[in-house]
C-alpha positions in Angstrom: 16.5 106.7 -21.2 16.6 104.0 -18.6 18.3 100.7 -19.5 18.5 97.4 -17.7 21.8 96.8 -16.2 23.1 93.3 -16.8 24.0 91.0 -14.0 27.5 89.6 -14.7 29.0 89.0 -11.3 32.2 90.7 -12.3 34.2 92.3 -9.4 33.9 95.9 -10.6 30.2 95.7 -9.8 31.0 96.1 -6.1 32.5 99.6 -6.6 30.1 101.0 -9.2 27.8 102.7 -6.7 30.7 104.4 -5.1 32.1 105.4 -8.4 28.7 107.0 -9.4 28.6 108.8 -6.1 32.1 110.2 -6.6 31.4 111.4 -10.2 28.3 113.1 -9.1 30.4 115.7 -7.3 34.0 115.3 -8.5 35.0 116.7 -11.9 37.7 113.9 -12.3 38.0 110.4 -10.9 40.4 107.5 -11.2 39.3 103.9 -11.3 42.0 101.3 -10.7 40.7 97.9 -11.5 42.7 94.7 -12.0 42.5 92.7 -15.3 39.3 90.8 -15.6 37.3 93.2 -13.3 35.0 94.2 -16.1 35.7 97.9 -16.1 35.7 98.4 -19.8 32.2 97.0 -20.4 30.4 97.5 -17.1 31.4 101.0 -16.0 29.9 102.9 -19.0 26.7 100.8 -18.8 26.2 101.4 -15.1 26.9 105.1 -15.2 24.4 105.5 -18.0 21.8 103.5 -16.0 22.5 105.5 -12.8 21.1 108.7 -14.3 23.8 110.9 -12.8 24.7 112.1 -16.3 21.3 113.4 -17.3 20.5 113.0 -21.0 24.1 113.4 -22.2 26.3 110.8 -23.9 29.3 108.9 -22.6 32.4 108.9 -24.9 34.9 106.2 -24.0 38.4 106.3 -25.5 40.2 103.1 -26.4 43.8 103.2 -27.5 43.2 100.7 -30.4 40.6 100.1 -33.0 40.3 96.4 -32.3 39.6 97.1 -28.6 37.1 99.8 -29.4 35.0 97.5 -31.7 35.3 94.6 -29.2 34.2 96.7 -26.2 31.2 98.1 -28.1 30.2 94.7 -29.3 30.4 93.2 -25.8 28.3 96.0 -24.2 25.7 95.7 -27.0 25.6 91.9 -26.3 25.0 92.5 -22.6 22.1 94.8 -23.5 20.7 92.3 -26.1 21.1 94.8 -28.9 23.0 95.3 -32.1 26.1 97.6 -32.1 25.0 101.0 -33.2 21.9 101.2 -31.0 22.5 102.2 -27.4 26.2 101.4 -27.8 28.2 102.3 -30.9 31.8 103.0 -32.0 33.7 105.3 -34.1 37.2 104.3 -35.3 39.3 105.2 -38.3 37.7 103.9 -41.5 34.7 102.5 -39.6 31.8 103.6 -37.4 28.5 102.2 -36.2 26.4 104.8 -34.4 22.8 106.1 -34.6 20.5 108.7 -33.1 19.9 106.2 -30.3 23.5 105.9 -29.3 24.3 107.0 -25.8 27.7 105.3 -25.4 30.3 105.9 -28.1 33.5 103.9 -27.9 36.1 105.8 -30.0 39.8 105.8 -30.7 41.7 108.8 -29.5 42.1 110.7 -32.7 38.3 110.8 -33.0 38.0 112.6 -29.6 40.5 115.2 -30.7 38.5 115.9 -33.9 35.3 116.2 -31.8 36.9 118.6 -29.4 38.4 120.8 -32.2 35.0 121.0 -34.0 32.9 121.4 -30.8 35.0 122.6 -27.9 32.0 122.6 -25.6 31.3 118.9 -26.3 27.6 119.6 -26.6 25.5 116.6 -25.5 28.5 114.8 -23.8 28.5 114.5 -20.1 31.3 112.1 -19.4 34.7 111.3 -21.0 36.3 107.9 -20.1 39.9 107.4 -20.8 40.3 103.6 -20.7 43.7 101.9 -20.4 45.1 105.3 -19.4 48.4 103.7 -18.5 49.3 103.3 -22.2 49.7 107.1 -22.3 49.5 107.5 -26.0 50.1 111.0 -27.5 46.4 111.4 -28.3 45.4 110.4 -24.8 47.6 113.1 -23.2 46.4 115.6 -25.8 42.7 114.7 -25.3 43.1 115.0 -21.5 44.8 118.4 -21.8 42.1 119.8 -24.0 39.3 118.3 -21.9 40.7 119.8 -18.7 40.7 123.2 -20.3 37.1 122.7 -21.5 36.2 121.8 -17.9 37.9 124.9 -16.5 36.6 127.4 -19.1 33.4 126.1 -20.8 32.0 123.1 -19.0 32.3 122.8 -15.3 29.6 120.0 -15.5 31.8 117.8 -17.7 33.1 114.7 -15.9 36.3 112.8 -16.6 37.1 109.3 -15.6 40.6 107.7 -16.0 40.6 103.8 -15.9 43.5 101.3 -15.9 44.6 98.1 -14.4 48.2 99.2 -14.1 48.5 102.8 -13.3 50.6 105.1 -11.0 47.5 106.3 -9.2 49.3 108.3 -6.5 51.1 110.5 -9.1 48.1 110.9 -11.4 45.8 111.7 -8.5 48.2 114.4 -7.3 48.6 115.9 -10.7 44.8 116.1 -11.1 44.4 118.0 -7.9 44.1 115.0 -5.5 41.4 113.4 -7.7 39.5 110.6 -5.8 40.7 107.0 -6.5 38.4 104.0 -6.5 40.0 100.6 -6.5 38.5 97.3 -7.6 39.9 93.8 -7.3 39.9 91.7 -10.5 38.6 88.3 -11.3 42.0 87.0 -12.0 42.5 83.2 -11.9 45.9 81.9 -10.7 48.6 82.1 -13.4 51.7 80.1 -13.1 54.7 82.0 -14.4 57.6 80.1 -16.0 60.9 81.8 -16.8 63.9 80.6 -18.8 66.5 78.9 -16.7 69.3 81.0 -18.4 69.4 84.0 -20.7 68.1 83.3 -24.2 70.9 82.3 -26.5 68.9 81.2 -29.5 67.1 83.4 -32.0 63.8 84.8 -30.8 61.6 82.7 -33.1 63.3 79.5 -32.0 62.7 80.3 -28.4 59.0 80.9 -29.2 58.8 77.6 -31.1 60.3 75.7 -28.2 57.8 77.4 -25.8 54.9 76.5 -28.1 56.1 72.9 -28.2 56.1 72.8 -24.4 52.8 74.6 -24.1 51.0 72.1 -26.4 51.0 69.6 -23.5 48.8 72.0 -21.6 45.1 72.7 -22.1 43.7 75.8 -23.8 44.4 78.2 -26.6 47.8 79.9 -26.8 48.4 83.7 -27.1 51.9 84.6 -28.3 53.2 88.2 -27.9 55.7 89.2 -30.5 57.3 92.5 -31.4 55.7 93.1 -34.7 54.0 91.9 -37.9 57.3 90.7 -39.4 57.9 88.2 -36.7 54.3 87.1 -36.7 54.4 86.4 -40.5 57.7 84.4 -40.2 56.3 82.4 -37.3 53.1 81.8 -39.0 55.0 80.1 -41.8 57.2 78.1 -39.5 54.7 76.7 -37.0 52.7 74.6 -39.5 55.8 72.5 -40.1 55.4 71.1 -36.6 53.5 67.8 -36.7 51.8 68.4 -33.4 50.1 71.5 -34.8 48.3 69.8 -37.6 44.9 70.3 -35.9 45.4 73.8 -34.6 44.5 77.2 -36.1 47.4 79.7 -36.3 46.0 83.2 -36.4 47.7 86.5 -36.7 46.6 89.6 -34.8 48.0 93.1 -35.4 46.7 96.5 -36.1 46.7 96.6 -39.9 44.8 93.3 -40.3 41.3 93.7 -41.8 38.7 93.8 -39.1 37.2 90.4 -40.0 40.6 88.7 -39.5 41.1 90.5 -36.2 37.6 89.3 -35.0 38.5 85.8 -36.1 41.5 85.8 -33.8 39.7 87.0 -30.7 36.5 85.0 -31.0 36.1 81.3 -30.4 36.5 79.1 -33.4 33.1 77.9 -34.6 34.4 74.4 -35.1 36.0 74.2 -31.7 39.6 74.0 -33.1 42.5 74.9 -30.8 43.9 78.4 -31.6 47.4 79.8 -31.5 47.1 83.6 -31.7 50.3 85.4 -32.8 49.8 89.0 -31.6 51.6 92.3 -31.2 50.9 94.3 -28.0 47.4 95.0 -29.5 46.1 92.2 -27.3 47.8 93.5 -24.2 44.8 95.3 -22.7 41.0 95.7 -23.0 40.5 92.4 -24.8 39.4 89.0 -23.6 40.4 86.4 -26.2 38.1 83.5 -25.8 39.7 80.2 -24.9 43.2 81.5 -24.1 44.7 79.8 -21.1 48.4 80.0 -22.1 50.5 83.1 -22.8 54.0 83.1 -24.3 55.6 86.4 -23.9 58.7 87.5 -25.9 59.1 90.5 -23.6 59.5 92.8 -26.6 57.5 95.5 -28.3 58.2 97.7 -31.3 57.6 101.3 -30.7 58.1 104.5 -32.6 61.0 106.6 -31.2 61.7 110.1 -32.4 65.3 111.2 -32.8 65.6 115.0 -32.3 69.1 114.9 -33.9 67.8 113.6 -37.2 64.2 114.9 -37.0 63.0 111.4 -37.8 61.0 108.6 -36.2 62.1 105.0 -36.3 60.5 101.9 -35.0 62.7 100.4 -32.3 62.4 97.0 -30.7 62.4 97.5 -26.9 62.1 95.5 -23.7 58.6 95.9 -22.2 57.9 97.4 -18.8 56.7 95.4 -15.7 53.2 96.9 -16.2 53.1 95.6 -19.7 54.4 92.2 -18.7 51.8 92.0 -16.0 49.0 92.9 -18.5 50.2 90.2 -20.9 50.4 87.6 -18.1 46.9 88.5 -17.1 45.5 87.4 -20.5 46.1 83.8 -19.3 44.0 84.1 -16.2 40.8 85.8 -17.5 38.7 82.7 -17.9 40.4 80.2 -15.6 43.8 79.1 -14.3 46.6 79.6 -16.8 50.3 79.6 -17.5 52.6 82.4 -18.7 55.9 81.5 -20.4 58.2 84.5 -20.1 61.1 84.2 -22.5 63.6 85.8 -20.1 65.1 84.8 -16.7 63.8 85.6 -13.2 66.9 87.7 -12.7 66.1 89.7 -15.9 62.6 90.1 -14.7 63.7 91.9 -11.6 65.4 94.5 -13.8 62.2 95.6 -15.8 61.3 99.2 -15.5 57.9 99.8 -13.8 56.2 101.8 -16.6 57.1 102.5 -20.2 57.9 106.2 -21.1 54.7 108.0 -22.3 54.6 108.5 -26.0 54.7 112.3 -25.7 58.3 111.9 -24.5 59.5 109.8 -27.4 57.6 110.6 -30.6 57.3 113.2 -33.3 55.3 116.2 -32.0 54.5 117.8 -35.3 50.8 116.8 -35.2 50.5 117.8 -31.6 51.9 121.3 -32.4 49.3 121.7 -35.2 46.5 120.6 -32.9 47.5 123.1 -30.3 47.7 125.9 -32.9 44.2 125.0 -34.0 43.1 125.1 -30.4 44.7 128.5 -30.1 47.6 127.6 -27.9 51.1 128.6 -28.9 52.8 127.8 -25.6 52.1 124.2 -24.4 52.6 125.2 -20.8 49.2 126.9 -20.9 47.6 123.5 -20.7 47.6 120.7 -18.2 50.0 117.8 -18.9 50.9 114.7 -17.0 54.3 115.1 -18.8 54.9 118.4 -20.7 56.0 118.1 -24.3 59.8 118.1 -24.6 61.1 121.5 -25.9 63.4 120.1 -28.6 60.9 117.9 -30.5 58.2 120.6 -30.0 60.4 123.2 -31.6 61.2 120.9 -34.4 57.5 120.3 -35.0 57.0 124.0 -35.3 59.9 124.2 -37.9 58.3 121.4 -40.0 54.9 123.1 -39.9 56.3 126.5 -40.9 58.1 124.8 -43.8 54.8 123.3 -44.8 53.0 126.6 -44.5 50.7 125.3 -41.8 51.6 127.8 -39.2 53.2 131.3 -39.5 56.3 132.6 -37.8 54.4 133.4 -34.6 53.0 129.9 -34.4 49.5 130.8 -35.4 47.6 128.4 -37.7 47.2 129.4 -41.3 44.4 128.8 -43.7 46.3 125.8 -45.1 46.9 124.6 -41.6 43.1 124.7 -40.9 42.6 122.5 -43.9 45.4 120.1 -42.9 44.3 119.6 -39.3 40.8 118.5 -40.4 42.3 115.4 -42.1 43.1 112.2 -40.3 46.7 112.2 -41.4 50.1 113.4 -40.3 50.4 117.1 -41.2 53.0 116.3 -43.9 50.6 114.1 -45.7 47.6 116.4 -45.2 49.5 119.2 -46.7 50.5 117.0 -49.7 46.9 116.1 -50.3 45.7 119.7 -50.4 48.6 120.9 -52.6 48.1 118.0 -55.0 45.0 119.6 -56.4 47.2 122.4 -57.9 48.9 119.8 -60.2 45.8 117.7 -60.8 47.2 114.7 -59.0 44.8 114.4 -56.1 44.1 110.7 -56.8 47.7 109.8 -56.8 48.3 111.9 -53.6 45.5 109.9 -51.9 47.1 106.6 -52.7 50.6 107.9 -51.5 49.1 109.1 -48.3 47.4 105.8 -47.7 50.6 103.9 -48.4 52.6 106.1 -46.0 50.0 105.9 -43.3 50.1 102.0 -43.2 53.0 99.6 -43.0 55.0 99.1 -46.1 53.2 96.6 -48.4 56.5 95.3 -49.8 58.8 93.5 -47.5 62.3 95.0 -47.4 64.3 92.3 -49.1 68.0 92.9 -48.9 68.6 90.8 -52.1 66.1 93.0 -54.1 66.3 96.5 -52.7 63.5 98.6 -53.9 62.8 102.0 -52.2 60.8 103.3 -55.2 57.3 104.2 -54.0 56.1 103.9 -57.6 56.4 100.1 -57.2 53.8 100.2 -54.4 51.5 102.4 -56.5 51.7 99.9 -59.4 50.6 97.1 -57.0 47.7 99.2 -55.8 46.5 99.7 -59.3 46.4 95.9 -60.0 42.8 94.5 -59.8 43.9 91.2 -58.3 46.9 90.0 -56.2 48.4 86.5 -56.2 50.9 87.1 -53.5 49.1 86.4 -50.2 51.9 87.7 -48.2 51.0 91.3 -49.1 47.3 91.0 -50.0 46.2 91.9 -46.4 48.4 95.0 -46.3 47.3 96.1 -49.7 43.6 95.7 -48.8 44.2 97.9 -45.7 45.9 100.6 -47.9 43.0 100.5 -50.4 40.5 100.9 -47.6 42.4 103.9 -46.3 42.6 105.4 -49.8 38.9 104.9 -50.3 38.1 106.7 -47.0 40.3 109.6 -48.0 38.6 109.8 -51.4 35.2 109.9 -49.7 36.3 112.6 -47.3 37.9 114.8 -50.0 35.4 113.9 -52.7 38.1 112.8 -55.1 37.0 110.8 -58.1 40.0 110.6 -60.4 42.0 107.4 -60.8 45.3 106.4 -59.2 47.3 105.7 -62.3 51.1 105.8 -61.7 52.5 109.2 -62.7 55.9 110.7 -62.7 54.6 113.4 -60.3 55.0 111.0 -57.4 58.3 112.6 -56.5 56.8 116.1 -56.5 54.0 115.0 -54.3 56.5 113.6 -51.8 58.3 117.0 -52.0 55.1 118.7 -50.9 55.0 116.5 -47.8 58.8 116.4 -47.2 60.3 119.7 -48.4 63.2 119.0 -46.0 64.0 115.7 -47.7 64.6 116.7 -51.3 67.9 115.0 -52.1 70.6 115.7 -54.7 73.0 112.9 -55.7 76.5 113.7 -54.3 78.4 110.4 -54.8 77.1 108.1 -57.5 79.4 105.3 -56.5 78.1 105.2 -53.0 74.6 106.3 -53.8 74.7 109.2 -51.3 72.4 112.2 -51.3 72.5 115.5 -49.6 69.0 116.4 -48.3 67.5 119.9 -48.3 67.2 119.6 -44.5 71.0 119.4 -44.2 71.6 115.8 -43.4 72.9 112.9 -45.6 71.0 109.8 -46.9 72.0 106.8 -48.9 70.5 104.1 -51.1 71.7 100.5 -50.7 73.5 98.8 -53.6 71.4 97.9 -56.6 68.4 99.9 -55.4 65.9 100.7 -58.2 66.5 104.4 -57.7 70.3 104.1 -58.0 71.7 107.0 -60.0 68.7 109.3 -59.9 70.1 112.9 -59.7 67.2 114.1 -57.5 64.9 112.2 -55.2 62.5 112.9 -52.4 62.7 110.6 -49.4 59.6 109.6 -47.5 61.0 107.1 -45.1 64.6 106.6 -43.8 66.0 105.0 -40.7 67.6 108.1 -39.1 70.7 106.2 -38.1 74.3 107.2 -38.7 75.7 110.2 -40.6 73.9 109.0 -43.8 70.6 107.4 -43.0 69.4 104.5 -45.1 66.6 105.3 -47.5 63.6 103.0 -47.4 61.0 104.8 -49.5 61.5 107.6 -52.0 60.7 108.7 -55.5 62.6 110.6 -58.2 62.0 114.3 -59.0 63.7 116.9 -61.2 65.3 120.2 -60.7 62.7 121.7 -63.0 59.9 120.4 -60.8 61.6 121.8 -57.7 62.2 125.3 -59.2 58.6 125.5 -60.5 56.9 124.4 -57.4 59.1 125.8 -54.6 59.8 129.2 -56.0 58.4 130.9 -52.9 60.8 129.2 -50.6 63.9 129.2 -52.7 66.2 131.9 -51.4 69.0 133.9 -53.1 72.1 134.2 -51.0 75.2 136.3 -51.7 78.1 134.5 -50.1 81.7 135.7 -49.7 83.8 133.0 -48.1 87.2 131.5 -47.8 87.8 128.7 -50.3 90.0 126.1 -48.6 91.2 124.5 -51.8 92.2 127.8 -53.5 93.3 129.4 -50.2 91.6 132.6 -51.1 88.4 134.5 -50.7 85.7 133.8 -53.3 82.3 135.4 -53.8 79.2 133.6 -55.3 75.5 134.1 -55.6 73.5 131.0 -54.8 69.9 129.9 -55.1 69.1 127.4 -52.4 66.2 125.3 -51.1 67.3 124.7 -47.5 70.7 123.1 -47.8 70.1 122.1 -51.4 72.1 124.1 -53.9 70.1 124.8 -57.0 72.3 127.3 -58.8 75.6 129.1 -58.2 77.2 132.0 -60.0 80.6 133.6 -59.5 80.7 137.3 -58.3 83.8 138.9 -59.7 84.0 142.1 -57.6 82.8 141.6 -54.1 83.0 144.7 -51.9 86.1 145.3 -49.8 84.0 145.0 -46.7 82.8 141.6 -47.7 86.3 140.3 -48.4 87.7 141.7 -45.1 84.8 140.1 -43.2 85.6 136.7 -44.9 89.3 137.1 -44.0 88.5 137.8 -40.4 86.2 134.8 -40.3 89.0 132.4 -41.5 91.4 133.9 -39.0 88.9 133.3 -36.2 88.1 129.7 -37.4 91.8 128.7 -38.0 93.3 130.7 -35.2 96.3 133.0 -35.1 98.5 130.3 -36.6 97.4 131.3 -40.1 99.2 134.6 -39.7 102.9 135.0 -40.5 104.4 135.0 -37.0 108.2 135.1 -36.7 110.6 135.2 -33.8 110.6 139.0 -33.7 106.8 139.4 -33.6 106.4 136.5 -31.1 109.1 138.1 -28.9 107.5 141.6 -29.1 104.1 140.2 -27.9 105.8 138.3 -25.1 107.7 141.4 -24.0 104.5 143.5 -23.8 102.8 140.8 -21.8 105.8 140.7 -19.4 105.6 144.5 -18.8 101.8 144.3 -18.4 102.2 141.4 -15.9 104.7 143.2 -13.8 102.9 146.4 -13.1 102.4 148.0 -16.5 98.7 147.8 -15.9 95.7 148.0 -18.1 97.2 150.8 -20.1 99.4 148.2 -21.8 97.6 146.1 -24.5 97.0 142.4 -23.8 98.8 140.5 -26.5 98.2 137.0 -25.3 96.8 134.6 -27.9 93.3 134.5 -26.4 93.1 138.3 -26.1 94.3 138.7 -29.7 91.8 136.2 -31.0 89.0 137.9 -29.2 89.8 141.3 -30.4 91.0 140.5 -34.0 88.6 142.9 -35.5 90.2 145.8 -33.6 93.8 145.2 -34.3 93.9 143.3 -37.6 91.0 144.7 -39.7 92.7 148.0 -40.6 95.5 146.0 -42.3 93.3 143.7 -44.4 92.4 146.2 -47.0 93.3 145.0 -50.5 94.1 141.4 -49.3 92.2 138.4 -50.5 94.4 135.3 -50.3 96.6 133.3 -48.1 99.7 134.6 -50.0 98.5 138.2 -49.2 98.1 137.4 -45.5 101.7 136.1 -45.4 102.9 139.5 -46.4 101.6 141.1 -43.2 104.3 142.6 -40.9 103.0 141.5 -37.5 105.8 143.2 -35.7 104.8 146.6 -37.1 101.1 145.8 -36.5 101.6 144.9 -32.8 104.0 147.8 -32.3 101.3 150.2 -33.5 99.1 149.1 -30.6 101.6 150.8 -28.3 101.7 154.5 -27.5 104.9 156.5 -28.2 105.8 156.5 -24.5 105.2 152.7 -24.2 107.5 152.0 -27.2 110.2 154.0 -25.4 109.6 152.3 -22.1 109.5 148.8 -23.6 113.2 148.6 -24.4 114.0 149.9 -20.9 111.6 147.6 -19.0 111.9 144.5 -21.3 114.8 144.7 -23.6 114.9 142.1 -26.4 118.4 141.0 -25.5 121.0 141.4 -22.7 124.8 142.0 -23.0 126.7 139.4 -20.8 130.3 139.6 -19.5 131.7 137.9 -22.6 130.4 140.8 -24.7 127.7 138.7 -26.4 124.2 140.1 -26.8 121.9 137.2 -25.9 118.1 137.3 -26.7 115.9 137.0 -23.7 113.0 134.5 -23.7 109.8 136.1 -22.3 107.6 133.1 -22.8 106.9 132.9 -19.1 105.8 136.5 -18.2 106.6 135.9 -14.5 110.4 135.5 -15.1 112.2 135.9 -18.4 115.0 133.5 -19.2 118.6 134.3 -20.1 120.1 131.1 -21.5 123.9 131.4 -21.8 127.0 129.1 -21.7 128.5 129.2 -18.2 131.9 130.5 -19.4 130.2 133.7 -20.8 129.0 134.6 -17.4 132.3 134.4 -15.4 132.5 137.5 -13.2 128.8 138.2 -13.1 127.7 138.1 -9.4 124.2 139.6 -9.4 121.2 138.3 -11.4 119.9 141.1 -13.7 116.5 142.5 -12.9 114.0 144.1 -15.3 110.9 146.2 -15.3 112.4 148.7 -12.8 113.8 145.9 -10.7 110.4 144.2 -10.2 111.3 140.9 -12.0 114.6 138.9 -11.7 115.9 137.1 -14.8 116.0 133.3 -14.5 119.6 132.3 -15.5 119.9 129.0 -17.5 123.5 128.0 -17.4 124.6 125.9 -20.3 127.5 123.6 -21.1 129.8 124.2 -24.1 127.4 122.0 -26.1 124.5 124.3 -25.0 122.9 121.6 -22.7 121.3 122.9 -19.4 123.6 122.6 -16.4 121.9 124.7 -13.8 118.9 127.0 -13.4 119.3 129.8 -10.8 118.3 133.2 -9.7 121.1 133.4 -7.2 124.5 133.5 -9.1 126.5 134.3 -6.0 125.4 131.2 -4.3 126.0 129.1 -7.4 129.6 130.3 -7.8 130.3 129.8 -4.1 128.6 126.5 -3.4 127.9 124.6 -6.7 130.5 125.7 -9.3 133.3 123.4 -8.0 131.2 120.3 -8.5 129.9 121.4 -11.9 133.5 122.3 -12.9 134.7 118.8 -12.2 132.0 117.2 -14.3 132.4 119.6 -17.2 136.2 119.6 -17.2 136.1 115.8 -17.6 133.7 116.1 -20.6 135.2 119.2 -22.1 138.9 119.2 -21.2 140.0 121.8 -23.9 137.7 124.4 -22.5 138.6 127.0 -19.9 137.7 126.0 -16.3 139.2 128.5 -13.9 139.3 127.9 -10.1 137.9 131.3 -9.3 135.0 132.1 -11.7 134.4 135.6 -10.2 138.0 136.7 -11.1 138.2 134.8 -14.4 137.7 136.4 -17.8 134.4 135.6 -19.4 134.6 134.3 -23.0 132.5 133.0 -25.8 135.5 131.0 -27.1 137.1 127.7 -26.0 139.7 129.7 -24.0 140.1 133.5 -23.3 142.1 135.4 -25.9 144.9 136.2 -23.3 145.5 132.5 -22.9 
């Protein structure tokens, strides 16, 4: 088929012949084209006309449904045709293609489905990844699978990556030095205006101020906001400005019905001025007719996966420089424009160059299942720009195993094959399939549709309502008076109808009490049991905590299943849930409920207890007392508590502590490895060896306190070592006064003899132990047993220091005996010697 190529005069036309020439020989190419160059609409048309692709199709991926429909419509207009003829599109819930279609613009999940069902991509000659810089998870997956198809099945398949803001050097290198073609854009001058100082007002007030200023300029206004919530609030606030009485204020975000999205991006038929309030959906691939002014909040709301909680939460983040430049470029597509950036020039210099790719920040459960379907268990077998992080990937495998979608080896199961064919998260796909067993497929479809779109009820802190049944009731109403939620409800209904068509489900969607059970099929790790009614706290089967806010409709429910929670803090806040019952859990999760025999230390009773438990994950379903656990089980529990609490739980006394220190002293001074190591760390590491034989018949803390640690440690010595111990390291030493004074072996290098100075009169040599290898450290004390001097050279002390010490002590203790010649004096433990 030969088509007429339109003459648009767009800059990308200059490089199209070179691009066609490159793709004729190269398996992969990269096109870097500035905003406004015309790459999205002209490249597919030219490559089709060029004939280099033979009779095959072109599939072009767009990150967003709105951009896919708009791109297909624009290309069809250039050909003078209707969408669905030469150019068509396939997006979720909508498609326009025919047998004539040679160019299909699709969203990324559609490509993955196509690859999984037909790995050879029969009839497709070229894949185009448009706006590749956005690096969605599906983009990276699609490229990884397509590269393997090229290598193994289709060496004639061509890949083209296109973007206006792309790290071409890195991507080219990763793709084996893929050729890069660059095109200038048709970008009119855009004046950038920054705040003079950091924003100190609320975001919406800053936007209102910028809109007021921008109204003095010509052209429609495009406002970038983080999410639909801010858009809705601003949409209510702007009409209160008198200067906006003759302007249309139009929202633009992903869950809007297509007709409302099209109204925002197309010129108003009556020529009214437009103010378009958009998320980052308008950041790339779109030309919104009439826009000459951009107001950029600098923020975007993106899903971020928390590996610690296993949950994904939307976080408001500062955009990257690449995103800021894309947004700014919206003002210069059709003529000179102005971009108001709601941050300072200094803050602008601190922007990161590119946002992190989604594969590094999101839940990877769906990716793991897709790879299992593809036959890949190890993701490193495929090409990745950024390899999937190990932690989230492992967590994804755990979720899929809990759902029964993959087996223990990571291979996809029959259930997994069914789940992966559905355009849903694996959790929701599994729920839909299992719902047929309880005749609740219609209800499951509505729940899946609700959870796949944004919450249709605003989260009002004054009227907390996390009960998903409230949303189901709204869906069942034939009409809606509340316009604030009607658009979101229509989107959910469309999603539900599409799923009913795919699954051939005809039954109704009446609200049933099985909503909680259906959620349990999707979230078996989030079945919660009430643990504190006053604080509305739940323990989830996955092991973490969760809480309801005060006055929530589900308050007091003994068992619930949580579909959405924020993942923050020790107890995450529950946003969506439904009640269930222990009967439902036992009847439907019998195959994963495990029976555990547990013998453990009960902290409150200070003894070993034994129980048999039935558990679903961390959720305790039933517990029964075991009266006669085996001796081995009890001993193991006692050892565990000693290890966890440390040796301090044992009945140490001065005698046992001294014995351990004496043995360590001998070992330190040449006793060698033959002597046991009785340091705390060694004893803790070998507790099974030396303590276990003495635990027979014990079961409580009182029993442990009856242990004789001195005897236990002594039994670790041989007979010869016991005899040598008193010789090498006696427990006490007789001093000249006749007293036997206990030696302190705390420091194995030098034991301490602490004695009152008067008890050592006449002693000239410091005693040595361990066959003379270690001198005792003498701590000389006053009559009040306060330290006076530390020495290992008594002769020097008597000769050089004693006179001064004597003067000081005689003044403080005049009644005590202070001879002039301590070496000739009688040692005494009394105030004065008996002979005096």
